[in-house]
MARBA-218305 format. One line per field, with one value per residue (C-alpha): x, z, y; residue number from 1. Coordinates in pm, 1 decimal, m for minus. Last residue first. Layout:
<nodes>
c1 <- [X ...] .
c3 <- [Z ...] .
c2 <- [Y ...] .
seq <- [NUM ...] .
</nodes>
This chain:
<nodes>
c1 <- [m775.1 m1055.3 m1290.0 m1373.8 m1712.7 m1668.5 m1984.8 m1914.2 m1556.1 m1686.8 m1928.0 m1654.4 m1470.0 m1141.4 m1031.9 m1074.0 m1350.1 m1246.7 m1495.7 m1269.4 m999.9 m734.5 m744.6 m856.9 m626.5 m329.5 m404.7 m425.3 m75.9 90.7 m37.7 69.7 406.2 445.2 378.4 652.4 522.9 442.1 196.0 m150.4 m377.5 m732.9 m895.4 m1260.2 m1275.8 m1301.4 m985.1 m918.6 m590.2 m434.4 m112.1 71.9 263.7 484.8 521.1 822.2 875.1 1205.3 1295.4 1367.6 1192.0 832.1 630.0 334.0 57.7 m67.8 m333.3 m377.1 m679.8 m811.5 m1131.9 m1251.5 m913.4 m907.0 m858.5 m566.4 m380.8 m178.8 185.6 423.3 775.0 1026.8 1408.5 1436.2 1109.7 770.9 887.6 606.1 441.3 123.3 m34.0 m216.5 m30.7 258.4 371.0 673.5 739.9 1075.1 1195.8 926.1 991.1 782.3 665.8 823.3 1035.9 751.7 519.6 728.8 799.1 431.1 315.2 604.4 476.1 108.4 m117.1 m230.1 m527.2 m468.1 m484.6 m112.5 11.6 372.4 626.2 973.0 1277.0] .
c3 <- [m445.7 m175.1 m201.0 106.7 205.4 577.4 596.3 235.7 333.6 673.1 486.9 298.4 617.6 727.3 1087.0 1394.0 1409.3 1647.0 1932.7 2174.0 2163.2 2432.9 2429.0 2066.1 1936.2 2132.5 2000.0 1635.3 1681.9 1819.2 1555.7 1286.1 1447.3 1473.9 1094.5 1011.5 862.9 527.8 598.6 445.6 513.6 399.7 450.8 536.2 731.4 1060.2 961.5 798.1 912.4 713.2 842.5 562.5 535.7 237.8 m31.8 m240.5 m620.7 m779.8 m1132.0 m990.9 m651.1 m679.3 m361.6 m325.5 m60.0 251.5 444.3 811.0 967.3 1129.2 1120.9 1293.8 1347.5 1465.5 1836.2 1729.0 1660.4 1329.0 1327.2 1063.1 1181.6 1041.3 1057.9 680.5 547.0 683.9 872.7 1056.1 1399.8 1526.5 1822.9 2149.9 2313.5 2081.5 1765.2 1600.6 1229.9 1031.6 1157.5 1413.1 1721.3 2036.3 2163.1 2475.4 2292.5 2062.3 2350.6 2530.9 2205.1 2106.0 2448.6 2439.8 2072.1 2183.4 1921.4 1578.4 1398.7 1029.5 979.7 897.0 1167.8 1122.1 1408.9 1385.8 1527.9] .
c2 <- [m3661.9 m3638.8 m3341.5 m3132.8 m3010.1 m3082.3 m3310.2 m3456.2 m3556.6 m3671.3 m3900.8 m4046.5 m4144.1 m4067.6 m4057.3 m3828.1 m3577.3 m3294.6 m3242.5 m3426.4 m3152.8 m3238.6 m3620.6 m3684.5 m3399.0 m3552.1 m3893.7 m3757.1 m3583.1 m3890.6 m4116.2 m3868.5 m3833.3 m4211.1 m4244.3 m3995.0 m3662.9 m3514.8 m3242.4 m3179.1 m2894.1 m2889.7 m2561.8 m2579.5 m2248.8 m2439.6 m2632.6 m2969.8 m3144.5 m3419.1 m3581.1 m3759.1 m4073.3 m4121.4 m4395.4 m4323.6 m4305.3 m4294.0 m4158.6 m3820.7 m3784.7 m3847.8 m3867.3 m4100.2 m4068.4 m4246.6 m4029.0 m3998.5 m3811.3 m3488.1 m3309.9 m2987.9 m2815.7 m2452.5 m2541.9 m2754.0 m2430.0 m2477.9 m2351.7 m2251.2 m2223.9 m1984.3 m1977.2 m2023.8 m2118.7 m2240.6 m2549.0 m2734.5 m2695.4 m2846.8 m2677.2 m2745.7 m3047.1 m3014.9 m3213.2 m3102.5 m3148.3 m3145.4 m3490.3 m3601.0 m3373.9 m3388.3 m3054.4 m2893.9 m2635.5 m2555.7 m2524.2 m2264.1 m2070.8 m2065.3 m1943.6 m1676.7 m1574.5 m1534.0 m1698.6 m1575.0 m1720.6 m1677.2 m2052.4 m2111.5 m1868.8 m1789.5 m1821.1 m1658.5 m1797.3] .
seq <- [125 124 123 122 121 120 119 118 117 116 115 114 113 112 111 110 109 108 107 106 105 104 103 102 101 100 99 98 97 96 95 94 93 92 91 90 89 88 87 86 85 84 83 82 81 80 79 78 77 76 75 74 73 72 71 70 69 68 67 66 65 64 63 62 61 60 59 58 57 56 55 54 53 52 51 50 49 48 47 46 45 44 43 42 41 40 39 38 37 36 35 34 33 32 31 30 29 28 27 26 25 24 23 22 21 20 19 18 17 16 15 14 13 12 11 10 9 8 7 6 5 4 3 2 1] .
</nodes>
């Protein structure tokens, strides 16, 4: 398996593999203590180091599949370089990730507020 950095910050492959194996799985996503993992192609896993996250929250969104529309849960991670990353993940996975961020990285802002969108210079869709 190949690990691909989403933020450009690379981590040690052995460290990533160890954490990936210990991370809790939520369908396609995995939530670790220090990294969030998501599929990035065949036999590839993208990863986001929590140390690069400055703001995280849950967002509900719509997913269109043919004539059907589904409400989905999204984990939103805003990085130091103001990139807003959105991942469809089970509600329990989002809760788990936000709790781990709060516990291990207390400087990360958790939860959505308009003032935070202005602070981190992101636009809400």
